GUTI-809957 format. One record per residue: residue number from 1; residue in three letters; chain; x, y, z of N, C-alpha, C in turn. Coordinates in nm, 3 decimals. Example, Ala and Ser with C-alpha at 12.3 -4.5 7.8 and 13.67 -1.06 7.14 Angstrom:
<rs>
nr=1; rest=Ala; kette=A; npx=1.319; npy=-0.569; npz=0.780; capx=1.230; capy=-0.450; capz=0.780; cpx=1.320; cpy=-0.330; cpz=0.780
nr=2; rest=Ser; kette=A; npx=1.285; npy=-0.225; npz=0.708; capx=1.367; capy=-0.106; capz=0.714; cpx=1.290; cpy=0.003; cpz=0.787
</rs>
This chain:
<rs>
nr=1; rest=Unk; kette=A; npx=0.083; npy=-0.120; npz=0.000; capx=0.000; capy=0.000; capz=0.000; cpx=0.087; cpy=0.126; cpz=0.000
nr=2; rest=Unk; kette=A; npx=0.195; npy=0.124; npz=0.076; capx=0.283; capy=0.240; capz=0.082; cpx=0.354; cpy=0.260; cpz=-0.052
nr=3; rest=Unk; kette=A; npx=0.389; npy=0.149; npz=-0.119; capx=0.452; capy=0.162; capz=-0.250; cpx=0.356; cpy=0.229; cpz=-0.348
nr=4; rest=Unk; kette=A; npx=0.231; npy=0.190; npz=-0.346; capx=0.132; capy=0.250; capz=-0.437; cpx=0.121; cpy=0.400; cpz=-0.414
nr=5; rest=Unk; kette=A; npx=0.122; npy=0.441; npz=-0.289; capx=0.115; capy=0.585; capz=-0.259; cpx=0.243; cpy=0.656; cpz=-0.306
nr=6; rest=Unk; kette=A; npx=0.357; npy=0.592; npz=-0.284; capx=0.484; capy=0.649; capz=-0.330; cpx=0.485; cpy=0.659; cpz=-0.482
nr=7; rest=Unk; kette=A; npx=0.437; npy=0.556; npz=-0.549; capx=0.431; capy=0.557; capz=-0.695; cpx=0.342; cpy=0.671; cpz=-0.744
nr=8; rest=Unk; kette=A; npx=0.227; npy=0.690; npz=-0.681; capx=0.140; capy=0.802; capz=-0.720; cpx=0.212; cpy=0.936; cpz=-0.706
nr=9; rest=Unk; kette=A; npx=0.285; npy=0.952; npz=-0.597; capx=0.358; capy=1.077; capz=-0.576; cpx=0.465; cpy=1.096; cpz=-0.683
nr=10; rest=Unk; kette=A; npx=0.535; npy=0.988; npz=-0.720; capx=0.638; capy=0.996; capz=-0.823; cpx=0.574; cpy=1.024; cpz=-0.959
nr=11; rest=Unk; kette=A; npx=0.462; npy=0.958; npz=-0.989; capx=0.393; capy=0.981; capz=-1.116; cpx=0.341; cpy=1.124; cpz=-1.126
nr=12; rest=Unk; kette=A; npx=0.303; npy=1.183; npz=-1.014; capx=0.256; capy=1.322; capz=-1.013; cpx=0.373; cpy=1.419; cpz=-1.007
nr=13; rest=Unk; kette=A; npx=0.496; npy=1.366; npz=-1.002; capx=0.619; capy=1.445; capz=-1.000; cpx=0.625; cpy=1.539; cpz=-0.880
nr=14; rest=Unk; kette=A; npx=0.587; npy=1.485; npz=-0.765; capx=0.597; capy=1.565; capz=-0.642; cpx=0.743; cpy=1.577; cpz=-0.601
nr=15; rest=Unk; kette=A; npx=0.771; npy=1.674; npz=-0.517; capx=0.906; capy=1.703; capz=-0.473; cpx=0.967; cpy=1.582; cpz=-0.403
nr=16; rest=Unk; kette=A; npx=1.093; npy=1.553; npz=-0.434; capx=1.162; capy=1.435; capz=-0.379; cpx=1.167; cpy=1.441; cpz=-0.227
nr=17; rest=Unk; kette=A; npx=1.194; npy=1.559; npz=-0.172; capx=1.201; capy=1.572; capz=-0.026; cpx=1.066; cpy=1.539; cpz=0.037
nr=18; rest=Unk; kette=A; npx=0.960; npy=1.578; npz=-0.028; capx=0.826; capy=1.549; capz=0.025; cpx=0.800; cpy=1.398; cpz=0.023
nr=19; rest=Unk; kette=A; npx=0.846; npy=1.331; npz=-0.082; capx=0.828; capy=1.186; capz=-0.091; cpx=0.907; cpy=1.117; cpz=0.020
nr=20; rest=Unk; kette=A; npx=1.034; npy=1.159; npz=0.039; capx=1.116; capy=1.099; capz=0.144; cpx=1.059; cpy=1.130; cpz=0.283
nr=21; rest=Unk; kette=A; npx=1.002; npy=1.247; npz=0.301; capx=0.940; capy=1.280; capz=0.430; cpx=0.821; cpy=1.189; cpz=0.456
nr=22; rest=Unk; kette=A; npx=0.741; npy=1.164; npz=0.353; capx=0.626; capy=1.074; capz=0.367; cpx=0.673; cpy=0.933; cpz=0.402
nr=23; rest=Unk; kette=A; npx=0.780; npy=0.888; npz=0.338; capx=0.834; capy=0.755; capz=0.370; cpx=0.887; cpy=0.750; cpz=0.512
nr=24; rest=Unk; kette=A; npx=0.955; npy=0.857; npz=0.553; capx=1.011; capy=0.864; capz=0.688; cpx=0.902; cpy=0.860; cpz=0.794
nr=25; rest=Unk; kette=A; npx=0.795; npy=0.933; npz=0.769; capx=0.681; capy=0.935; capz=0.863; cpx=0.623; cpy=0.794; cpz=0.879
nr=26; rest=Unk; kette=A; npx=0.629; npy=0.716; npz=0.771; capx=0.577; capy=0.580; capz=0.774; cpx=0.682; cpy=0.477; cpz=0.816
nr=27; rest=Unk; kette=A; npx=0.797; npy=0.523; npz=0.866; capx=0.897; capy=0.434; capz=0.922; cpx=0.995; cpy=0.377; cpz=0.822
nr=28; rest=Unk; kette=A; npx=0.999; npy=0.430; npz=0.702; capx=1.094; capy=0.381; capz=0.602; cpx=1.198; cpy=0.488; cpz=0.579
nr=29; rest=Unk; kette=A; npx=1.324; npy=0.454; npz=0.610; capx=1.433; capy=0.551; capz=0.600; cpx=1.554; cpy=0.486; cpz=0.533
nr=30; rest=Unk; kette=A; npx=1.649; npy=0.568; npz=0.498; capx=1.778; capy=0.519; capz=0.448; cpx=1.768; cpy=0.443; cpz=0.318
nr=31; rest=Unk; kette=A; npx=1.838; npy=0.329; npz=0.315; capx=1.843; capy=0.250; capz=0.192; cpx=1.707; cpy=0.196; cpz=0.151
nr=32; rest=Unk; kette=A; npx=1.624; npy=0.162; npz=0.247; capx=1.490; capy=0.112; capz=0.215; cpx=1.408; cpy=0.220; cpz=0.145
nr=33; rest=Unk; kette=A; npx=1.418; npy=0.343; npz=0.193; capx=1.347; capy=0.454; capz=0.129; cpx=1.403; cpy=0.480; cpz=-0.010
nr=34; rest=Unk; kette=A; npx=1.536; npy=0.475; npz=-0.021; capx=1.599; capy=0.495; capz=-0.152; cpx=1.553; cpy=0.388; cpz=-0.251
nr=35; rest=Unk; kette=A; npx=1.549; npy=0.264; npz=-0.206; capx=1.509; capy=0.153; capz=-0.293; cpx=1.364; cpy=0.169; cpz=-0.338
nr=36; rest=Unk; kette=A; npx=1.277; npy=0.208; npz=-0.247; capx=1.135; capy=0.226; capz=-0.279; cpx=1.118; cpy=0.341; cpz=-0.378
nr=37; rest=Unk; kette=A; npx=1.188; npy=0.450; npz=-0.353; capx=1.180; capy=0.566; capz=-0.443; cpx=1.234; cpy=0.531; cpz=-0.582
nr=38; rest=Unk; kette=A; npx=1.349; npy=0.464; npz=-0.587; capx=1.409; capy=0.429; capz=-0.715; cpx=1.322; cpy=0.332; cpz=-0.794
nr=39; rest=Unk; kette=A; npx=1.256; npy=0.240; npz=-0.724; capx=1.165; capy=0.146; capz=-0.790; cpx=1.048; cpy=0.222; cpz=-0.854
nr=40; rest=Unk; kette=A; npx=0.992; npy=0.318; npz=-0.781; capx=0.882; capy=0.399; capz=-0.834; cpx=0.931; cpy=0.485; cpz=-0.949
nr=41; rest=Unk; kette=A; npx=1.050; npy=0.537; npz=-0.938; capx=1.108; capy=0.620; capz=-1.045; cpx=1.128; cpy=0.539; cpz=-1.173
nr=42; rest=Unk; kette=A; npx=1.180; npy=0.415; npz=-1.157; capx=1.198; capy=0.328; capz=-1.274; cpx=1.064; cpy=0.297; cpz=-1.340
nr=43; rest=Unk; kette=A; npx=0.961; npy=0.278; npz=-1.259; capx=0.827; capy=0.251; capz=-1.314; cpx=0.774; cpy=0.373; cpz=-1.390
nr=44; rest=Unk; kette=A; npx=0.798; npy=0.493; npz=-1.338; capx=0.756; capy=0.616; capz=-1.407; cpx=0.824; cpy=0.624; cpz=-1.544
nr=45; rest=Unk; kette=A; npx=0.954; npy=0.598; npz=-1.547; capx=1.029; capy=0.604; capz=-1.673; cpx=0.979; cpy=0.498; cpz=-1.770
nr=46; rest=Unk; kette=A; npx=0.948; npy=0.379; npz=-1.720; capx=0.896; capy=0.272; capz=-1.806; cpx=0.760; cpy=0.310; cpz=-1.865
nr=47; rest=Unk; kette=A; npx=0.676; npy=0.376; npz=-1.786; capx=0.545; capy=0.420; capz=-1.836; cpx=0.562; cpy=0.525; cpz=-1.945
nr=48; rest=Unk; kette=A; npx=0.650; npy=0.620; npz=-1.923; capx=0.676; capy=0.725; capz=-2.023; cpx=0.727; cpy=0.662; cpz=-2.152
nr=49; rest=Unk; kette=A; npx=0.821; npy=0.571; npz=-2.140; capx=0.878; capy=0.507; capz=-2.259; cpx=0.774; cpy=0.421; cpz=-2.332
nr=50; rest=Unk; kette=A; npx=0.690; npy=0.353; npz=-2.257; capx=0.586; capy=0.270; capz=-2.318; cpx=0.488; cpy=0.354; cpz=-2.399
nr=51; rest=Unk; kette=A; npx=0.443; npy=0.463; npz=-2.340; capx=0.349; capy=0.552; capz=-2.411; cpx=0.412; cpy=0.609; cpz=-2.538
nr=52; rest=Unk; kette=A; npx=0.537; npy=0.646; npz=-2.530; capx=0.603; capy=0.706; capz=-2.646; cpx=0.645; cpy=0.602; cpz=-2.749
nr=53; rest=Unk; kette=A; npx=0.663; npy=0.477; npz=-2.707; capx=0.687; capy=0.370; capz=-2.804; cpx=0.562; cpy=0.349; cpz=-2.888
nr=54; rest=Unk; kette=A; npx=0.445; npy=0.362; npz=-2.827; capx=0.320; capy=0.353; capz=-2.902; cpx=0.311; cpy=0.467; cpz=-3.003
nr=55; rest=Unk; kette=A; npx=0.349; npy=0.586; npz=-2.962; capx=0.347; capy=0.702; capz=-3.051; cpx=0.443; cpy=0.680; cpz=-3.169
nr=56; rest=Unk; kette=A; npx=0.562; npy=0.632; npz=-3.141; capx=0.659; capy=0.605; capz=-3.247; cpx=0.608; cpy=0.495; cpz=-3.340
nr=57; rest=Unk; kette=A; npx=0.541; npy=0.395; npz=-3.285; capx=0.483; capy=0.288; capz=-3.365; cpx=0.376; cpy=0.339; cpz=-3.460
nr=58; rest=Unk; kette=A; npx=0.293; npy=0.430; npz=-3.412; capx=0.192; capy=0.491; capz=-3.499; cpx=0.261; cpy=0.568; cpz=-3.611
nr=59; rest=Unk; kette=A; npx=0.369; npy=0.635; npz=-3.579; capx=0.445; capy=0.707; capz=-3.681; cpx=0.499; cpy=0.613; cpz=-3.788
nr=60; rest=Unk; kette=A; npx=0.555; npy=0.501; npz=-3.746; capx=0.607; capy=0.403; capz=-3.842; cpx=0.495; cpy=0.350; cpz=-3.931
nr=61; rest=Unk; kette=A; npx=0.381; npy=0.320; npz=-3.870; capx=0.268; capy=0.271; capz=-3.949; cpx=0.220; cpy=0.374; cpz=-4.051
nr=62; rest=Unk; kette=A; npx=0.214; npy=0.500; npz=-4.012; capx=0.173; capy=0.604; capz=-4.106; cpx=0.273; cpy=0.620; cpz=-4.221
nr=63; rest=Unk; kette=A; npx=0.400; npy=0.613; npz=-4.190; capx=0.502; capy=0.622; capz=-4.294; cpx=0.489; cpy=0.505; cpz=-4.392
nr=64; rest=Unk; kette=A; npx=0.473; npy=0.384; npz=-4.337; capx=0.460; capy=0.267; capz=-4.423; cpx=0.331; cpy=0.271; cpz=-4.505
nr=65; rest=Unk; kette=A; npx=0.223; npy=0.318; npz=-4.445; capx=0.097; capy=0.330; capz=-4.516; cpx=0.109; cpy=0.428; cpz=-4.633
nr=66; rest=Unk; kette=A; npx=0.167; npy=0.544; npz=-4.606; capx=0.184; capy=0.644; capz=-4.712; cpx=0.272; cpy=0.590; cpz=-4.824
nr=67; rest=Unk; kette=A; npx=0.382; npy=0.527; npz=-4.788; capx=0.473; capy=0.472; capz=-4.889; cpx=0.407; cpy=0.358; cpz=-4.965
nr=68; rest=Unk; kette=A; npx=0.333; npy=0.274; npz=-4.896; capx=0.264; capy=0.162; capz=-4.961; cpx=0.158; cpy=0.207; cpz=-5.059
nr=69; rest=Unk; kette=A; npx=0.077; npy=0.304; npz=-5.017; capx=-0.028; capy=0.355; capz=-5.106; cpx=0.035; cpy=0.422; cpz=-5.228
nr=70; rest=Unk; kette=A; npx=0.135; npy=0.506; npz=-5.204; capx=0.202; capy=0.574; capz=-5.317; cpx=0.268; cpy=0.473; cpz=-5.409
nr=71; rest=Unk; kette=A; npx=0.339; npy=0.378; npz=-5.353; capx=0.407; capy=0.276; capz=-5.435; cpx=0.310; cpy=0.191; cpz=-5.515
nr=72; rest=Unk; kette=A; npx=0.200; npy=0.153; npz=-5.452; capx=0.099; capy=0.072; capz=-5.521; cpx=0.039; cpy=0.149; cpz=-5.638
nr=73; rest=Unk; kette=A; npx=0.001; npy=0.273; npz=-5.615; capx=-0.058; capy=0.352; capz=-5.723; cpx=0.041; cpy=0.379; cpz=-5.835
nr=74; rest=Unk; kette=A; npx=0.166; npy=0.403; npz=-5.800; capx=0.267; capy=0.428; capz=-5.903; cpx=0.291; cpy=0.302; cpz=-5.986
nr=75; rest=Unk; kette=A; npx=0.301; npy=0.187; npz=-5.920; capx=0.327; capy=0.061; capz=-5.992; cpx=0.206; cpy=0.015; cpz=-6.073
nr=76; rest=Unk; kette=A; npx=0.086; npy=0.027; npz=-6.016; capx=-0.034; capy=-0.025; capz=-6.081; cpx=-0.087; cpy=0.073; cpz=-6.186
nr=77; rest=Unk; kette=A; npx=-0.099; npy=0.200; npz=-6.148; capx=-0.160; capy=0.298; capz=-6.238; cpx=-0.058; cpy=0.386; cpz=-6.309
nr=78; rest=Unk; kette=A; npx=0.065; npy=0.376; npz=-6.272; capx=0.168; capy=0.455; capz=-6.337; cpx=0.184; cpy=0.595; cpz=-6.283
nr=79; rest=Unk; kette=A; npx=0.116; npy=0.630; npz=-6.177; capx=0.131; capy=0.764; capz=-6.120; cpx=0.028; cpy=0.793; cpz=-6.012
nr=80; rest=Unk; kette=A; npx=0.039; npy=0.912; npz=-5.955; capx=-0.052; capy=0.956; capz=-5.849; cpx=-0.122; cpy=1.085; cpz=-5.893
nr=81; rest=Unk; kette=A; npx=-0.245; npy=1.100; npz=-5.849; capx=-0.314; capy=1.226; capz=-5.872; cpx=-0.261; cpy=1.329; cpz=-5.772
nr=82; rest=Unk; kette=A; npx=-0.291; npy=1.455; npz=-5.795; capx=-0.245; capy=1.560; capz=-5.701; cpx=-0.303; cpy=1.539; cpz=-5.562
nr=83; rest=Unk; kette=A; npx=-0.430; npy=1.505; npz=-5.558; capx=-0.495; capy=1.485; capz=-5.428; cpx=-0.434; cpy=1.370; cpz=-5.350
nr=84; rest=Unk; kette=A; npx=-0.411; npy=1.259; npz=-5.419; capx=-0.352; capy=1.142; capz=-5.353; cpx=-0.207; cpy=1.169; cpz=-5.314
nr=85; rest=Unk; kette=A; npx=-0.136; npy=1.246; npz=-5.397; capx=0.001; capy=1.283; capz=-5.363; cpx=0.002; cpy=1.367; cpz=-5.235
nr=86; rest=Unk; kette=A; npx=-0.090; npy=1.461; npz=-5.226; capx=-0.100; capy=1.544; capz=-5.106; cpx=-0.137; cpy=1.464; cpz=-4.984
nr=87; rest=Unk; kette=A; npx=-0.230; npy=1.370; npz=-5.000; capx=-0.272; capy=1.285; capz=-4.889; cpx=-0.156; cpy=1.198; cpz=-4.841
nr=88; rest=Unk; kette=A; npx=-0.084; npy=1.138; npz=-4.935; capx=0.031; capy=1.054; capz=-4.898; cpx=0.142; cpy=1.137; cpz=-4.833
nr=89; rest=Unk; kette=A; npx=0.166; npy=1.256; npz=-4.887; capx=0.270; capy=1.343; capz=-4.830; cpx=0.232; cpy=1.386; cpz=-4.689
nr=90; rest=Unk; kette=A; npx=0.104; npy=1.417; npz=-4.668; capx=0.057; capy=1.457; capz=-4.535; cpx=0.071; cpy=1.341; cpz=-4.436
nr=91; rest=Unk; kette=A; npx=0.028; npy=1.222; npz=-4.476; capx=0.040; capy=1.105; capz=-4.389; cpx=0.187; cpy=1.075; cpz=-4.358
nr=92; rest=Unk; kette=A; npx=0.272; npy=1.088; npz=-4.458; capx=0.415; capy=1.064; capz=-4.439; cpx=0.475; cpy=1.166; cpz=-4.342
nr=93; rest=Unk; kette=A; npx=0.442; npy=1.294; npz=-4.361; capx=0.496; capy=1.399; capz=-4.273; cpx=0.446; cpy=1.382; cpz=-4.130
nr=94; rest=Unk; kette=A; npx=0.318; npy=1.352; npz=-4.114; capx=0.262; capy=1.330; capz=-3.980; cpx=0.326; cpy=1.208; cpz=-3.915
nr=95; rest=Unk; kette=A; npx=0.348; npy=1.103; npz=-3.993; capx=0.414; capy=0.984; capz=-3.941; cpx=0.556; cpy=1.013; cpz=-3.897
nr=96; rest=Unk; kette=A; npx=0.628; npy=1.093; npz=-3.976; capx=0.766; capy=1.132; capz=-3.937; cpx=0.765; cpy=1.211; cpz=-3.807
nr=97; rest=Unk; kette=A; npx=0.670; npy=1.303; npz=-3.796; capx=0.659; capy=1.383; capz=-3.674; cpx=0.631; cpy=1.295; cpz=-3.553
nr=98; rest=Unk; kette=A; npx=0.536; npy=1.200; npz=-3.565; capx=0.504; capy=1.110; capz=-3.454; cpx=0.625; cpy=1.023; cpz=-3.418
nr=99; rest=Unk; kette=A; npx=0.693; npy=0.973; npz=-3.519; capx=0.810; capy=0.887; capz=-3.496; cpx=0.920; cpy=0.964; cpz=-3.425
nr=100; rest=Unk; kette=A; npx=0.951; npy=1.083; npz=-3.472; capx=1.060; capy=1.162; capz=-3.414; cpx=1.025; cpy=1.205; cpz=-3.271
nr=101; rest=Unk; kette=A; npx=0.905; npy=1.255; npz=-3.249; capx=0.868; capy=1.297; capz=-3.113; cpx=0.865; cpy=1.178; cpz=-3.018
nr=102; rest=Unk; kette=A; npx=0.818; npy=1.064; npz=-3.065; capx=0.818; capy=0.944; capz=-2.982; cpx=0.958; cpy=0.901; cpz=-2.942
nr=103; rest=Unk; kette=A; npx=1.050; npy=0.901; npz=-3.039; capx=1.188; capy=0.861; capz=-3.010; cpx=1.258; cpy=0.961; cpz=-2.917
nr=104; rest=Unk; kette=A; npx=1.235; npy=1.089; npz=-2.938; capx=1.296; capy=1.191; capz=-2.851; cpx=1.244; cpy=1.175; cpz=-2.709
nr=105; rest=Unk; kette=A; npx=1.114; npy=1.153; npz=-2.694; capx=1.056; capy=1.137; capz=-2.559; cpx=1.105; cpy=1.008; cpz=-2.492
nr=106; rest=Unk; kette=A; npx=1.128; npy=0.904; npz=-2.570; capx=1.183; capy=0.780; capz=-2.512; cpx=1.323; cpy=0.807; cpz=-2.457
nr=107; rest=Unk; kette=A; npx=1.404; npy=0.877; npz=-2.533; capx=1.540; capy=0.908; capz=-2.490; cpx=1.539; cpy=1.001; cpz=-2.369
nr=108; rest=Unk; kette=A; npx=1.449; npy=1.099; npz=-2.369; capx=1.446; capy=1.200; capz=-2.264; cpx=1.358; cpy=1.161; cpz=-2.145
nr=109; rest=Unk; kette=A; npx=1.309; npy=1.040; npz=-2.139; capx=1.216; capy=0.998; capz=-2.034; cpx=1.267; cpy=1.025; cpz=-1.892
nr=110; rest=Unk; kette=A; npx=1.393; npy=0.998; npz=-1.860; capx=1.438; capy=1.025; capz=-1.722; cpx=1.434; cpy=1.173; cpz=-1.682
nr=111; rest=Unk; kette=A; npx=1.442; npy=1.261; npz=-1.779; capx=1.444; capy=1.404; capz=-1.749; cpx=1.306; cpy=1.470; cpz=-1.755
nr=112; rest=Unk; kette=A; npx=1.203; npy=1.393; npz=-1.789; capx=1.069; capy=1.449; capz=-1.804; cpx=1.018; cpy=1.502; cpz=-1.672
nr=113; rest=Unk; kette=A; npx=0.962; npy=1.623; npz=-1.676; capx=0.906; capy=1.688; capz=-1.558; cpx=0.755; cpy=1.694; cpz=-1.571
nr=114; rest=Unk; kette=A; npx=0.688; npy=1.703; npz=-1.459; capx=0.543; capy=1.719; capz=-1.460; cpx=0.469; cpy=1.589; cpz=-1.438
nr=115; rest=Unk; kette=A; npx=0.344; npy=1.604; npz=-1.406; capx=0.259; capy=1.489; capz=-1.378; cpx=0.227; cpy=1.414; cpz=-1.505
nr=116; rest=Unk; kette=A; npx=0.228; npy=1.281; npz=-1.496; capx=0.190; capy=1.200; capz=-1.611; cpx=0.041; cpy=1.203; cpz=-1.635
nr=117; rest=Unk; kette=A; npx=-0.036; npy=1.240; npz=-1.534; capx=-0.182; capy=1.250; capz=-1.549; cpx=-0.219; cpy=1.364; cpz=-1.643
nr=118; rest=Unk; kette=A; npx=-0.132; npy=1.462; npz=-1.657; capx=-0.160; capy=1.577; capz=-1.744; cpx=-0.137; cpy=1.545; cpz=-1.890
nr=119; rest=Unk; kette=A; npx=-0.074; npy=1.432; npz=-1.921; capx=-0.036; capy=1.399; capz=-2.058; cpx=-0.156; cpy=1.363; cpz=-2.145
nr=120; rest=Unk; kette=A; npx=-0.251; npy=1.288; npz=-2.092; capx=-0.360; capy=1.238; capz=-2.176; cpx=-0.488; cpy=1.305; cpz=-2.149
</rs>
């Protein structure tokens, strides 16, 4: 139960001193408090990375979809209409944006500030 409360505090990005004070009040100090805090911190980072891996995956799918549609139309019909070219280019650009932001957030997960509840 105490771990769940500590995890909530870490997910909400509360001040580290406040988290350690809460642990101390509940009789957990020193290495035990450090271990509990670090476990919650690792879980926070794993959650951030998981969410952003999904974002990067959506980006990859959009890129592949745009390339597949464009390639199919070029091979089968010999070209693309302006509208379809614009649609494929938009899907490709949006996919690149999702992929890049997802990868950057995965790399920067340990440095992320703020509550995870505010993300969605």
